[in-house]
C-alpha positions in Angstrom: 15.5 58.2 48.0 14.1 60.1 50.9 13.3 63.8 50.9 13.2 65.7 54.2 11.1 68.8 53.7 10.9 71.5 56.4 9.6 74.6 54.6 6.0 75.8 55.2 3.6 74.5 52.6 2.8 78.0 51.2 6.4 78.6 50.2 8.0 78.1 46.8 10.6 75.9 48.4 8.0 73.4 49.7 6.1 73.3 46.4 9.3 72.7 44.4 10.6 70.0 46.8 7.3 68.2 47.0 6.8 68.2 43.2 10.4 67.0 42.7 10.0 64.2 45.2 6.7 63.1 43.7 8.3 63.2 40.2 11.1 61.0 41.4 8.8 58.6 43.2 10.8 59.3 46.4 9.7 58.9 50.0 8.9 62.1 51.8 9.1 63.1 55.4 7.6 66.4 56.6 9.5 68.2 59.4 9.2 71.5 61.2 6.7 73.8 59.5 6.2 71.4 56.6 4.0 69.3 58.9 1.2 71.8 58.3 0.9 70.3 54.8 0.0 66.9 56.3 -3.6 68.3 56.8 -4.1 69.2 53.2 -2.2 66.6 51.3 -4.5 63.7 50.3 -1.8 61.3 49.1 -1.1 59.5 52.4 2.1 58.1 51.0 4.5 60.3 53.2 5.8 60.5 56.7 5.2 63.2 59.3 7.5 63.8 62.3 5.3 63.4 65.5 7.2 65.8 67.7 6.9 68.6 65.1 3.2 67.8 64.8 2.6 68.0 68.5 4.6 71.3 68.8 2.2 72.8 66.3 -1.0 71.4 67.7 -1.7 68.8 65.0 -3.1 65.5 66.0 -2.6 62.2 64.3 -6.3 62.0 63.3 -5.9 65.3 61.3 -3.3 64.0 58.9 -3.2 61.6 55.9 0.5 60.7 56.3 2.1 58.2 58.5 3.4 59.7 61.8 7.0 58.7 62.8 9.2 59.4 65.8 12.9 60.3 65.7 13.9 56.6 65.9 11.9 55.7 62.9 13.1 58.7 61.0 16.7 57.6 61.6 15.7 54.1 60.3 14.2 55.6 57.2 17.3 57.7 56.6 19.7 54.7 57.0 17.4 52.4 54.8 17.3 55.0 52.0 19.9 54.8 49.2 20.1 58.7 49.3 18.6 61.4 51.6 17.9 65.0 50.4 17.2 67.7 52.9 15.2 70.5 51.5 14.7 73.6 53.6 
């Protein structure tokens, strides 16, 4: 399963989605304002959308996750048995 999380890390939605994804041992991709969490999460077992990082001034050397472009995100979504979008 792949969780797409877009809420800012200081929101209840982000915290709930992140905890649920970790409990389910699901893959996680951070989008939009959720990319800010990539600087403070130390479990590097997640993906971060590059374009959203760049739009928010976050460089690849600041994050612990794996940066992906839109093409790779589409691959992740088609390879996953289920995809959950959490906003």
